[in-house]
C-alpha positions, -999 to +999 in steps of 0.1 A: -143-646-091-139-643-053-134-606-056-165-602-077-186-620-051-172-599-023-179-567-043-215-576-051-222-585-015-202-558+001-229-533+010-255-560+019-246-586+045-216-569+059-239-542+073-264-567+089-247-589+115-210-586+112-193-600+080-216-630+074-210-632+037-195-666+040-225-679+059-249-666+033-229-683+005-230-716+025-268-716+026-269-737-006-254-766+014-284-769+037-312-763+011-330-793-004-343-782-037-352-746-045-369-729-016-385-695-017-382-690+021-346-696+031-334-704+066-297-709+073-281-731+099-250-709+099-263-673+103-259-661+139-291-640+139-326-655+137-331-645+101-354-657+073-349-646+037-379-642+014-368-645-022-385-630-052-402-664-058-418-661-024-431-626-032-449-640-063-471-663-042-496-635-035-507-601-049-477-582-035-486-549-050-464-532-024-442-540+005-470-539+031-487-567+012-456-589+008-458-608+041-491-627+037-472-660+033-446-654+060-455-669+094-432-645+113-451-614+103-487-606+114-507-586+089-535-565+105-561-539+095-556-505+113-588-488+102-620-491+082-612-464+056-577-463+042-573-499+030-537-500+043-523-530+060-502-529+092-475-554+101-465-567+135-436-588+147-435-604+182-469-587+187-454-552+183-463-527+156-439-515+129-425-485+148-406-510+169-391-527+139-360-513+122-373-512+085-344-506+061-339-505+024-305-520+016-296-514+052-305-477+051-334-468+075-365-462+053-399-464+070-396-442+100-409-409+114-436-393+092-439-424+070-447-449+097-484-452+088-483-456+051-446-460+042-447-497+035-471-490+007-446-467-010-423-495-022-439-515-051-435-553-048-420-558-082-390-536-072-380-560-044-354-587-050-355-602-015-365-594+021-345-604+052-367-608+083-347-608+116-363-614+150-349-597+181-329-565+185-310-557+153-274-550+147-258-519+163-244-510+128-279-500+117-288-479+147-303-479+182-340-478+174-346-515+166-365-533+194-385-563+182-366-570+149-354-558+116-369-560+080-344-553+053-355-550+017-330-556-011-341-540-044-333-554-078-297-546-087-290-530-121-260-553-128-282-584-127-315-569-140-332-579-173-336-554-201-374-551-198-402-562-174-439-555-175-465-563-148-502-554-151-527-560-123-564-555-118-588-564-090-625-564-082-620-536-057-613-514-088-576-512-082-554-512-113-516-512-114-488-511-140-451-517-134-424-511-160-387-519-155-360-508-180-324-518-177-293-510-197-257-519-195-239-487-203-204-502-201-185-530-186-186-511-153-218-491-153-254-503-153-287-484-149-323-494-142-355-473-144-385-484-125-419-469-132-450-477-111-485-464-113-517-475-095-552-462-092-586-471-076-614-456-096-647-468-081-664-464-047-671-497-029-694-501+001-698-538+006-712-535+042-737-508+034-727-484+061-725-454+038-686-453+039-662-465+012-644-497+022-612-487+003-601-452-008-601-437-042-566-429-051-536-429-074-499-432-070-470-424-093-437-438-083-404-435-103-369-447-093-337-446-113-307-467-100-271-467-111-245-493-102-208-491-107-188-523-104-150-524-109-138-558-096-102-552-106-099-520-086-120-532-057-148-506-060-186-509-061-212-482-057-249-475-060-269-443-067-307-443-064-331-414-069-369-417-064-400-396-066-434-406-054-468-388-054-496-406-036-532-393-032-561-410-013-597-399-008-620-418+015-650-413+037-687-413+029-698-425-005-716-392-012-686-370-001-675-345-028-640-331-020-648-300-040-678-288-021-679-308+012-644-304+026-645-285+059-683-288+062-706-312+079-725-319+047-707-353+044-677-368+062-646-372+040-609-374+041-579-368+019-543-380+025-518-366-001-482-375+002-451-365-018-417-380-013-382-376-028-354-400-019-318-399-028-293-425-017-257-433-024-235-463-013-199-468-021-177-497-010-140-506-014-124-540-009-087-538-003-071-558-032-044-574-011-067-580+019-101-592+006-113-597+042-109-559+048-134-534+033-149-499+039-183-487+031-200-453+031-238-448+030-256-415+025-293-409+022-316-379+020-354-379+019-381-353+019-416-364+030-446-341+028-481-353+039-511-329+038-543-345+052-576-340+068-601-364+084-635-348+086-630-316+105-596-329+119-564-318+102-530-334+102-500-321+082-464-333+086-432-326+067-400-344+074-366-337+059-340-363+068-303-370+062-285-402+072-249-411+069-230-443+079-193-451+076-184-487+082-150-504+083-147-542+083-116-562+091-103-592+111-084-598+143-055-622+137-076-645+115-110-648+097-126-664+128-124-631+145-140-602+125-152-568+135-171-539+121-167-503+134-177-469+123-196-437+128-231-425+117-251-393+118-288-388+115-308-355+111-345-351+111-364-318+107-401-320+114-429-296+107-460-311+123-494-295+127-523-312+146-559-298+148-582-322+166-605-319+197-581-311+225-551-300+204-546-272+179-509-265+176-476-272+158-450-297+170-420-284+150-387-299+161-352-310+150-337-343+160-300-351+153-277-377+167-241-388+162-230-423+172-201-447+171-203-484+171-182-515+173-194-550+165-173-582+171-180-615+153-166-648+163-172-679+141-154-712+144-168-721+110-184-752+125-209-751+153-206-718+172-207-681+164-216-649+182-220-613+173-215-588+202-220-552+195-222-519+213-228-483+203-227-449+220-249-421+207-254-384+216-289-371+207-299-335+210-332-344+228-327-380+241-293-373+256-262-396+256-268-433+259-253-467+254-268-496+233-256-532+237-267-561+215-258-598+215-266-627+191-253-663+197-256-694+175-248-730+185-253-762+165-256-790+191-259-816+164-263-820+126-290-799+111-300-784+144-294-748+155-300-730+188-299-692+190-301-666+217-303-628+214-306-599+237-304-561+232-316-527+242-335-502+221-344-466+225-365-443+204-386-411+204-422-420+196-440-400+170-473-404+186-494-387+159-477-401+128-479-436+143-515-434+153-531-416+124-561-440+124-573-422+155-577-389+135-607-405+118-628-404+150-645-379+173-621-386+201-605-358+221-567-361+222-551-357+256-514-358+262-508-366+299-478-343+305-446-358+319-411-344+323-399-356+289-387-337+259-408-353+231-445-343+232-439-340+269-432-377+270-400-395+279-382-417+253-393-453+248-368-478+262-370-515+260-349-547+264-356-576+241-346-612+249-351-643+227-342-680+223-350-702+193-344-737+181-348-753+147-342-788+134-341-799+098-348-836+089-364-859+064-399-872+068-411-900+046-383-892+022-390-854+020-373-825+036-389-810+067-381-787+096-396-779+130-387-754+156-399-727+181-389-693+193-397-674+225-392-637+229-399-612+256-398-574+253-397-553+285-405-517+282-393-496+311-412-468+293-435-470+263-456-442+247-492-456+252-523-446+233-549-454+260-583-464+245-597-478+277-605-445+295-634-434+274-648-440+239-647-402+234-610-398+243-575-411+236-549-404+262-511-405+255-486-411+283-456-431+292-459-464+310-444-499+315-454-528+294-444-563+284-447-584+252-442-621+254-444-642+222-442-679+213-441-693+178-440-730+170-434-741+133-436-773+114-428-773+077-426-803+054-428-817+019-460-838+016-452-852-018-429-841-045-434-804-053-461-800-026-449-781+004-467-772+036-459-745+063-477-744+096-472-721+126-490-715+159-484-681+176-492-671+212-490-635+225-492-621+260-490-583+257-499-562+288-496-526+296-498-506+328-526-482+320-538-455+344-568-477+351-546-507+358-527-535+340-546-548+309-540-566+277-533-546+246-564-540+225-568-553+190-542-581+195-552-618+192-536-640+218-538-670+196-531-673+158-526-702+134-510-700+100-509-725+072-496-724+036-497-750+008-476-745-023-476-768-053-457-766-086-459-788-116-427-801-132-408-774-150-409-781-188-381-776-212-397-746-227-401-730-192-438-737-189-453-746-155-483-743-132-480-729-096-507-730-069-507-714-035-532-715-006-528-695+027-549-699+058-549-676+088-570-681+120-572-653+145-585-658+180-606-633+198-592-598+204-598-574+232-617-543+219-614-507+231-639-495+257-673-485+243-696-494+271-707-458+279-719-453+243-756-456+234-765-492+228-764-491+190-728-477+192-715-503+217-691-531+209-686-563+229-655-566+251-640-592+227-642-598+190-652-632+176-625-655+162-624-657+124-605-672+095-591-658+063-581-677+032-561-666+002-555-685-030-535-679-062-528-698-094-501-689-119-497-702-154-461-698-167-463-701-205-426-696-210-395-680-194-408-646-206-446-647-201-470-657-173-504-649-160-518-652-125-552-650-108-563-652-072-586-644-044-581-627-010-605-634+018-620-663-001-647-670+025-659-634+022-656-627+060-663-591+070-664-573+103-700-569+111-697-534+126-666-517+112-674-481+120-689-470+153-714-442+150-715-444+112-750-429+111-737-397+127-701-391+116-698-357+132-714-369+165-695-378+197-694-416+191-679-417+156-648-440+154-633-458+124-603-472+142-618-502+160-610-527+132-599-563+137-610-580+105-615-572+068-641-546+057-642-552+020-648-589+019-638-612-010-614-596-035-606-613-068-576-602-089-556-611-120-525-600-138-497-608-162-459-606-163-438-602-194-400-602-196-374-596-222-342-613-212 
């Protein structure tokens, strides 16, 4: 039995923060009841695990929409057209997060803007959210944290699953899962996802669609081999996705209006192919010693235009990671060491005011890492790691990381982390919302080798404390975390110089964040989560130091979850309510525009409320219904210059709040077990 557990978990926790499999298995000792958001007193890193039950609390159509009930992640709106959601951690956008799928880097490079929407929510088994610099085993790019998604494993999947979803914004979705046990060692799962939005919605009457028309076909086949007697486990995954979006003015016809000034429109068409393999071996006579080998190839092709602007990007990537895990003397001293290789080929074409050229390039790097874990199995553990990489354009560099845990008393945990991150910014792929504007693009040349810019380099430091206790006979916990990110160089998109221009250049910046949480059980089966977040994010712009635009300094989060008693036949009611309050946000500079196209210096504070009710009829069938933005709050002026989209003041990127307004949805889930 012990070998089977080690085999099943071999390629998951051992690649995260040392060999913390034992800590993960100990989580059940600190949980009171069944929690959908799990926090461990024993993990060294500041990690929260979102289980599949947590993902069912909202309309998690894709990974980007899976964090509405998680206080550690901020969900934002990057533009007024595409309907996508952007996530932030510690006040920093997703490029500064290491986003992995089963510990293989996934959302990066060309997929930064829309990549989170390419993983359907029903495919996800759990999500681990880690604050602070990630493990050196996963690479050198992580700065503010890591989000690792675990997909459903074929060996534990059910034979059939159906999910059907529909909403008042004319979005419809179907998910089908098929699973088959081929033998006592081989299992296979087939996942089929399709979604479409078929109607044009303009709730704010500005002449532009609030959400894009579109369709997506997404198919994945997974194979799992498990041989506990021999010590082997392996996974093979292949995926194909075709995603099409059309947005812009309601009257835009892509057949006749593309490339003209008859009407403003945009299309974003993306095709991806992904192939990943993982193989692991546990030495039969030494169950504390294992070796794992990961390989992944993906091809990403995006063809898009935004009015008269054009942006195309192709990326072919290969990633390989070899990891060896063992001990030093005894199991209190563990280590992970290995080699990895990454290759990225980019074909990027940009045609906007100020730029009309290709940015083709090849990035490749080879690195070696060593990570030491000490755990006295009681009240203290640390993970100290370092890696050395040689990159063809970033040069040779060293990356240190440290995570420390100390339990000063029962049910209390104090953590500290520090680490360095380095990355090459993909300034166009990461700022695609700016293409839907009339801004002139200006790269302020420097001596660097990436778009003429130097690499981004940052140090991240953090400390956190959490205490679990009982309040009026019910479980509760309270805690805080403080993080600081210091960029010695960050690729900045400066929106303060002029409303008709965006300037890219390297500069210094800081990001300070504070989060205070209090979570408790009010009565039996009624649980509350609350969190207050404060951000101080400042950048040294050419015009002087200023706070980062479109970032609320103050945020408040609340969630109520209630479940009725589970009946013998599996029937049950579930209710969830989520509240978010966002303080005022600094807006980009528009004061030189004509009066009708000016925005104030700061936005107004606002609140958002989401609710969902689920009726579980049995262990195989349930229906759910809910509402997002229940109070129907909408940004009053979402598009600057909407009356003249080909004029000099047009800009769809200054968005801080919802555009569509209230959205109602319903769906069903059916299982064959």
